[in-house]
Every structure is written in C-alpha cells, then in structure tokens.
N, C-alpha and C positions, 0 to 999 in steps of 0.2 A: 504493500500500500504506500502511496506517496506520502512522505512525511508531513508535507504541508497540509494535506487533507486530514492526516491523523491528528494534527494539532487541534483542528476544529472539532473532531469527534471527541477527543479527550476533554476539551473545554466543556462540551455539553454533558458528558457522562461522568467525569471523574473529579472536576474541580468545583468545590463549593465555596461560595462567597459568604457563607454564614460565619458566625462568630467562632474564632479559634479560642483555645485555652490561653493563649498569650495575650497579656495586657500590659500596657506601659506603666511602670512604677514611677519613672522619672525621665525627663529629657532635658539636657542642658546643651547650650551652644558655646563654643570657644572660638574667638576670632583668630584667624591665621593671616596668611598673605593674600595676594590677589589671584583669584581663579585657582583655588586648590583643586587638583585633579587626580592625585593618587595619595595613598597613605599606607603605612605599615606600622606594626606594633612590636616592640621588643624591649629588652632590658639592655640599655646601652652602656651603663657604667657598672654592671655586675653587682648591683646592690640588692637584688631581689625584687625591685619594683619596676613597673613597666612604663615605658615612654611611648608617645605617639609621634610619629614622624610624617610630615605632610609636605608634598611638593607643591609649589605655587607657580603655576605656569606663566602668568602674566608678568610678575615682577622678578622672575629668575631666582627664587629663593626656596629654601627648605626651612620649615618651622618644626622645632622640637618642643613638645609639651610634656612637662613633668608634674608629678605629684597630683594626678587627677584623683579627686575624691579625698585628698588629704585635708587635715584640719586647718592648715595654713593657706589653703588654696593652691591652685595650679600655678606653675611658672612656665613662661614661654620664651623662647629665644629663636631668632631667625638669622640666616646667613646666606650670602650669595653663592650660587652654584652654576652660574652661566645661564644663557638664555633658554627659555622654554623647557624647563625640567618636566619630564613626564614620569615614566616608570622609575621607581626606586626599589633597590634590592639591598638587603642587609646581609653581609657576609664578612668573615674574618679573612682579610686580604693580605695581611702581613704577619700572620702566625704569632700574634700577641695575646690571643684569647679574648679580644674585644671586637665587637661588631663594627665594621666600617660601612659607609654608605656609598653605593654605586648608583649613578643617575644617568638616564638617557636624556640627552638634550634634543628634544623634538625639533624638526626643521633645520637641523644642523648635521654635520658629518663628524660627530664626536660624542663620547660619553665622558663623565667625570667621576673621580674617586675622591672621597673625603675620608682620610684616615682618622680613626678615633683617637682623641687625646687622653684616653683612659679615665676621663671624667664624664664622658658622654655629653660634653657641652660643645665641642668643636669650635670654641671661641677664637682661637688663634690659628686655626687650620685653613690652609688654602687648598681649594679643589684642584686636583691634578687632571689636566685635560688629555684625553687619548683620542687621536684622530682615527677614523674608520672609513672604509669604503662601503657605501650603501646606496641603494637606488630607491627613491630619490633622496631620502634622508632617514635618519634613525627615528623609530617610534618606541621601541621597547628593548629590553635585554634581560638576561638571566646570568647566574653565576654557578660554576661547578668546576671540579677538578677533572677535566676531560682527558688529559694525558697521563693521569695517575702519577704526578710528580710531587704530590702533597702540597701543591700551590693552586689556589683557585684561578680559574680562567673566566673570560667573559664572552657570552654568546649574544649577538645582536640580530635584529631582523634586517632584511633587505627586501621589503615587500614588493617593490616594483619589479624585481627580478625573480620573485618567488623563491628566495633563498634565505638561509640563516648563515652566519659566519662566526666561527669560534676564534677568538684572539687569545693566544697563549701568553701567559705572564711568567716571569721568573721571580725569585725571592726579593729582588730589588724593585719590583713593580714595573719592569720594562718588558716590551714585547720580545718574544723569542720566535724565530722562524716566521713562516707565512701563515696567515689564517686559513683554517679549513672551511670551505664553503660547501653547503649541503643543500641540494635541491629539495623543496617541499611543495605541497599543493598550493594553488594560487592564493596569493595575498595573505601572508602571515603577518597581519598588520598591527593589531591593537594590543596584544600582549603575548608573552610566552612564559612557560613555567619550566623550571629545572627541578627534577625530583627523581628518586629511584622508583620507577613505576612497575618494574618487573622483578624486584626483590633480589637483584644480583649485586647490590652495594655500589653499582656504578651509576653516575648521573645520566638521566635520560632527558630529552627535550620534548615538550609538548607544545604545539602551536596551532591556533585556529586557521583553517583555510576559509577565509572570508568569502571568496568568490565561489568556491567549489561546494561548500556545505559539509564540513566535517573537520576532523582534527588530524594532524600529522604527528606521529610519534617517532622520534629518532632515538634509537637504542644506543646506550653508552658502550656496550660491548663491541659494537660495530657501527661506527658513525655513518657508514654508507648504507646501513640497513634501516629502512623506514617502513612504517605501517600507516595506512590511511583508514580511519574509522568514520563512517558516515554519521552525520547528525541531521537536524533540521537545517533549513536554509539560513544563510547569513550569520554564521557564528561570529559573535562580536568580542567575547571575553570568556576566558576559561579559568577554572579553579580546580584544585585537587584536594580531595578529602575522603575519608572513610565514612560514607553516608549511611551505610547499613550495618556498621559495627561488626564486620566479618574479618577485620584485620588487614584488608586490602584496600589500596587507594582507588578511588573512582574519579571520573572526569565529569565536571559540571560545566555546561556552556550556556550562556545567554545569547539571544539572537535578536538582531535588529539591523535595519539598513543604516548606511552612513548618514542619511538625512533623518534626524530624530523626529521630524514631524510626519514621516511616512510610517504608518502603523503596520505595514506588511511584514510578515515573517517574525513577529515578536513572540518569543517563546523561551522556555528553559528545557534543556535536554540533560538527562542523567545517564551516563555510561558506567555500568558496574564492572569493576575490574576483578580479574581472577587471581591477581598477584603474580602472574607470569607474562603479563604484557598483552593479554587478550581482553576484549571488552564486548559487552552486549548491552543493548538498550534496556533500561529498567522498565518493568511494567508500569503503565500509567504515564509514560513520557513519550514524546514531548508534551509539555503543559504550556498553554497559551499564557503569556504574561505581558499585559499591556503597559504602556508608559515609556517605551524606548529603554528597556533594561540595558545598562551600560557596564555593570560590574556584578559579581556574585561572590558570596562567601558562605561558609557553612560552620555551624557550631550550636551547642546546646545553650539556648538563651533563657530557658525557664527552669533549668535544674532538674528535669525529669530523666536525664540520662540519655536522651535521644536527640540527635542533631537536627536542626532546622536549616533550610536553604533560604538565604536572604538575598534579594536583588536590589540594586539602586536604580530607580526609574527616572531617567533624565527629564522626560517630557512632563510627567505628572507630579514632580516634586515630592516623591514618595519612596518608601521602601516597601517591598512585598515580602511577606513571610510565608513560606510554603511548608506545611506540616502534614505528615502522613497520619491517616487514621490507622491505629495499630491493628484493628481487627479486619482490615480490608485493604485493597489496593486503591484507596481513595485519598485524594490530596485536597486539603483546604488551603485557601490563600486569603490573606488579609493584608490590607495596605495601611501604612501609617505615614502621615505627612511629616516631612523633615524640612530642610532648607530649600533654596531655589537652585534647580539644576544639579541634583546629586549625581556625581560622576563616579564615585568609588565607595565601596563598602568593605569593612573588615569586621569579622566577629572574633573577639578576644576577651579574656578575663583580665581587665586592667586594674581591678581593685582587690585581687587575690581572695575572692570569696568563693571560688570554684564554680561560678556561674558567669557565662560570657556576656559581655555587653556588645551592642552594635554601634560601630563608629562609622560615620558617613561624611565624606568630603563634599560640601555644597559649593559648586563652582561659582555661581553668581551671587551667593550670599557672603562669600569670602569668610566662611567659617566651617567648622565641623559640628555635627550633631552627635551626642553621645546618649544612647537610649539604653535604659535599664528596664528589664521586664520582671513582672511579678513571678515569684517562685511557685511552682506547682509540685505536688507530691511525686516522688520518683516512681516510675512505672516498672514494676517488678516482672512484667511479662513482655519485655521488649521483643519484637519480632524483626527479623531481617527483612529488608525489602525483597519481595518476591521477584525472581528473575523472569 
C-alpha cells in the first residue's frame, strides 16, 4: 500500500485527539539569542547537573543555560561561533573527558569547534574554524571515531550532491588525509545522526533522504556499505531511541515539505530496529501529524516508565505528544502551545528527578520553552510495540 495513503487511513482509524494522560504541570520560557534553531542537553562541567545549549542562527551565537530549576535561578551566557550556526553536537574532541561543542555553520563551507574550558563556560575560548567541501553549503554534521584511532572525526552533509563526507582528525585537532565521501539517497539535508545502530560498537551514520522518502544507513564496519529503508514521503528530521523498550534502537522520522505552509506529507514514521541493522515499520505508523513537524525527540515525560514521541510543529506553534494505548495498537496525540515557530525539541531530565522535561527552541520568539508534565503512576504491565 502506498505510504501516503496509509497515513490517511491511520489518521482515521488509529489516532485519537481525545485527552491523553499527560498534562502540563508547569511551563517556563528562557530568553536566548536571535532565531534559536537547535538545542542539546548535557553536563558540560562534570558536576552532575545539566546544561542546555542552544544555537542562535541569526546572531551567530550559542547560549548556555545553567542551573535550570535551581533556587538561585538560571544563569545564561552567550558567545560567538560564526555565522548561521545550525546543528550542534557535543563530543569529547581532545581526550580530556569534557564535552566540546561542534557546530555546523549553515550557508557556509565550514564547521567550528569550541573546546571546553573544563568549567563548561567557554568564556575565553575561540571557535576553531574547519573548512569543508560541500554542495552547496553545510547544513548538518555528526561526530564519531570512524577510523578507530581513538580520536573523534566529523561527518558533514553535502546534500546537493547526495553525499556525506567524513573528515578525519588527529590528536592535535588537525585534518589527516583526505575525507571519505559516501554516496547516499537524494538530499540528506536537514540532519544526520551518528550512533551504533547494529550493536557492533562501531559508529554508524543515519541520514534522511528528503527527496526519495526514506533513510540511508551507513554501517561503520564498512563505510561503503549502505542500506536504504523506506518511510513516508519527505522525511525532514530523524531521531534515534528505544521506543518499545526491547533494548534496540529505533528510527523516528518526521515528515514535511520544505515550505512549512504546505500541509502535504506531514507525518511521523517509526522504524523498529532488530539490533542488527534491520528495520521494519511499526504497526500503527505512519501517523499523520499536522503543523509542519520540524524536529522529534523521545522520552518518558510522565514517569510511567514508557517513552512518548514529541514533535515540534513549526506552523502551528505547538508540540505534539504521541502516546501508545498499552492494550492496543492505538496512538493518541495531543498538542500543547509553546512559543512562535518551534524548530527543535529535546526530551531530557534537566532537574534530576528521573522524569524528563520537554525543551523547545522557539525560532521567532527568541526563547526556549521548558515544559514539565504531571507524574502518572508507573505502568507495571508495559507492552512492547507490536511489530
């Protein structure tokens, strides 16, 4: 059956817009730079507390927010990282056990690296620029040790040529050798993810094929070996998570056209992983998801032990929460209003209470929204998503 038709059928049969168990306990906003478009969450100074790191596209900066929920209130600091920062990845790039920040500078031919000052403040750190060859310019990147020399490398997109390129680094942060270019399915544009998807301890690369309608998986054991997995049309953004608690990573994609006012192809697809690099479409998916979904993340936001799927909906200024009925292959979807033009969403426990919050980057509000949801009783009879 055509996947586009399947979306319509599933919308009619399996998605309920009735009330979910999730309800907002609190929602706060924190100002950042101009046009925030990506965010990540991590402990930057190894003190056991979590920071929020936001890239601000219009003013060429990154904002770090500390002490969210603390009694003394949060603290924010910003610093320049070059023009048009988009994708940001955190990784230990110089073997000092502190996370550094790697940034793709959209509409340029370079990425930048900020080395951690071991305080997580980056106050006196200057971003190191790395030139790359890409068509027409860089959009996104990922980090992994692709040549197994114990030093992280950087993979970038070249969506105009339907390729990704791996740039190898040495212990001094310099390029070594020539980059490895890998052909993928058409237009790997909006993001890519580096993770071990097949359980062999080697980093794999997963990228959306925007034009083709699927995802390309590049396996770390043989970088010339790729697999294409079909999804619904126009995959826009991908995330990796264990959605059904079977110990294996799954692939979640949101779908929309480049024009956010065009409602065609808007959906969410879930591909369940076997742990060995094979994937199959989960029952009940694709699910229609209106509002130009531009990002997706997964986590347990109500403390019941079961992860929800959350999308940031650019056109409707909202997030959608997709939750599975435990007794059936039925999914409920509920929207919550956030700021204007939400472009990125991350689910993470930022206050160390073992329940994840939802953090959203609102591009035209110049802020982030932090949503905390009410806790529900743990479900002792969790069921895996049926395949």
